[in-house]
C-alpha positions in Angstrom: -31.3 68.6 55.0 -29.5 69.1 51.9 -27.7 66.6 49.7 -24.4 68.4 50.3 -24.2 67.0 53.7 -24.7 63.4 52.5 -21.5 63.5 50.3 -23.4 63.0 47.1 -23.2 65.2 44.1 -26.0 67.6 43.3 -26.2 66.5 39.6 -29.6 65.2 38.6 -29.6 61.3 38.3 -31.2 61.1 34.9 -28.3 62.8 33.0 -25.8 60.4 31.5 -22.1 60.8 32.5 -19.6 61.6 29.8 -19.8 63.8 26.7 -23.2 64.7 25.4 -24.5 62.5 22.6 -23.7 63.7 19.1 -25.7 63.0 16.0 -23.8 60.2 14.1 -24.5 60.4 10.3 -23.9 56.6 10.1 -26.4 55.8 12.8 -29.0 53.2 11.8 -32.4 52.6 13.4 -32.0 48.8 13.1 -29.3 48.6 15.8 -26.6 47.0 13.6 -24.1 49.8 14.4 -24.7 49.3 18.2 -24.2 45.5 17.7 -21.0 46.0 15.8 -19.6 48.4 18.5 -20.5 46.0 21.3 -18.9 43.1 19.4 -15.7 45.0 18.9 -15.6 46.1 22.5 -16.3 42.6 23.8 -13.7 41.1 21.5 -11.0 43.5 22.8 -11.9 42.8 26.4 -12.2 39.0 26.5 -9.4 37.0 28.2 -8.7 35.0 25.1 -8.1 38.1 23.0 -5.8 39.5 25.6 -3.7 36.2 25.8 -3.6 35.9 22.0 -2.0 39.3 21.8 0.6 38.5 24.4 1.7 35.2 22.8 5.2 35.0 21.5 5.9 33.4 18.1 7.9 30.6 19.7 5.1 29.7 22.1 4.3 25.9 22.4 0.7 26.6 21.8 1.4 28.2 18.4 -0.4 25.4 16.6 -3.7 26.5 18.1 -3.5 30.0 16.7 -5.4 30.6 13.5 -3.4 32.5 10.9 -2.5 32.7 7.3 -0.9 29.2 7.3 -3.0 26.0 7.1 -3.6 24.0 10.3 -5.8 21.0 11.4 -8.7 23.3 12.3 -9.1 24.6 8.7 -11.8 23.0 6.5 -10.6 19.7 5.1 -11.7 17.8 2.0 -14.1 15.0 2.7 -11.8 12.5 1.0 -8.9 13.4 3.3 -11.1 13.3 6.4 -12.5 9.9 5.5 -9.1 8.4 4.8 -7.8 9.7 8.1 -10.9 8.2 9.9 -10.5 4.8 8.2 -6.8 4.7 9.0 -7.3 5.8 12.7 -9.8 3.0 13.3 -8.2 0.3 11.2 -11.2 -0.2 8.9 -9.2 -0.4 5.6 -9.4 -4.2 5.2 -13.0 -4.3 6.3 -14.0 -1.7 3.7 -12.0 -3.6 1.0 -13.7 -6.9 1.9 -17.2 -5.3 1.8 -16.2 -3.8 -1.6 -15.5 -7.3 -2.8 -18.9 -8.4 -1.4 -20.5 -5.6 -3.4 -18.6 -6.6 -6.6 -19.0 -10.4 -6.1 -20.6 -11.0 -9.5 -17.8 -9.1 -11.3 -15.1 -11.1 -9.4 -16.4 -14.7 -9.7 -18.6 -14.4 -12.8 -22.3 -14.1 -13.3 -23.1 -17.9 -13.3 -21.2 -18.6 -10.1 -22.6 -15.4 -8.4 -26.1 -16.5 -9.3 -25.8 -19.6 -7.2 -23.6 -18.5 -4.3 -23.1 -15.4 -2.1 -20.4 -14.4 0.4 -21.7 -14.3 4.0 -18.7 -13.3 6.2 -15.0 -12.8 6.3 -12.9 -13.3 9.5 -9.3 -14.3 10.1 -8.6 -14.9 6.4 -11.5 -17.3 6.0 -14.3 -16.3 3.6 -17.6 -18.1 4.2 -19.7 -18.6 1.0 -23.3 -19.9 1.0 -24.5 -21.8 -2.1 -28.1 -22.5 -3.1 -27.6 -26.3 -3.7 -25.2 -29.0 -2.8 -24.1 -29.4 -6.4 -23.0 -25.8 -6.5 -21.2 -26.3 -3.1 -19.2 -29.1 -4.8 -18.5 -26.9 -7.8 -17.4 -24.0 -5.7 -15.1 -26.2 -3.7 -13.4 -27.2 -7.0 -13.2 -23.5 -8.0 -11.9 -22.3 -4.6 -8.2 -22.0 -5.5 -9.0 -19.8 -8.5 -11.4 -17.7 -6.4 -8.9 -17.3 -3.6 -6.2 -16.1 -6.1 -8.6 -13.6 -7.7 -9.7 -12.2 -4.3 -6.1 -11.9 -3.2 -5.4 -9.9 -6.3 -8.1 -7.4 -5.2 -7.5 -7.4 -1.5 -3.7 -7.9 -1.2 -1.5 -11.0 -1.1 -2.5 -13.4 1.8 -5.7 -11.7 2.8 -7.9 -14.6 1.9 -6.4 -17.9 3.0 -9.3 -20.3 2.6 -12.9 -20.4 1.4 -15.4 -22.2 3.6 -18.2 -23.3 1.3 -21.6 -23.9 3.0 -24.4 -25.7 1.4 -28.0 -24.4 1.4 -30.0 -23.8 4.5 -32.1 -26.9 4.9 -35.1 -27.6 7.1 -34.6 -29.5 10.3 -36.7 -32.2 11.9 -35.1 -32.2 15.3 -38.2 -30.5 16.8 -41.8 -30.6 16.0 -44.7 -33.1 15.8 -42.9 -35.4 13.3 -39.6 -35.7 15.1 -38.3 -39.0 16.4 -35.7 -39.2 19.1 -32.5 -40.9 17.9 -33.9 -41.1 14.4 -31.7 -41.1 11.3 -33.5 -38.1 9.8 -34.4 -37.6 6.1 -32.4 -39.3 3.4 -32.7 -36.6 0.7 -30.0 -34.0 0.0 -32.6 -31.4 -1.3 -30.7 -30.4 -4.3 
């Protein structure tokens, strides 16, 4: 039974098809030449490479093609990227308000900043906590000037009012010395 009757060729199976290998003077033992050749061959045969070559210049997907002209996929400056992020999310006012919180002493003065701190800002109302009732009264008197100064920094009409809170005081509504319907302590603690 010969192999001629099976319809198969009589060539030995261990010989490679195609031209015999030649000695390449640029052949390296580390395999980089083989990796480069495979990468080039793969890049030419991928569907994306074939469709990129077939695109016409007036194609609607032209913005997605990388080229010599800048587009959105190119590296961007951090400043530009952060500005776009802030604008997209509407964080501009919040960042300016927190910038004011960080520069509170510079804006209201060292003596006032030593006795009061901003706590929150919402709907044009700035909540400020003081360390004594005397400073709460003082800040209520200074409120129009502080509002004017803050609006110079944040933009006209940003801060409409300042809500001055006194110090956090202890409460006797619960505990061993509380009395139901009692009048509470008679001291202002400050």
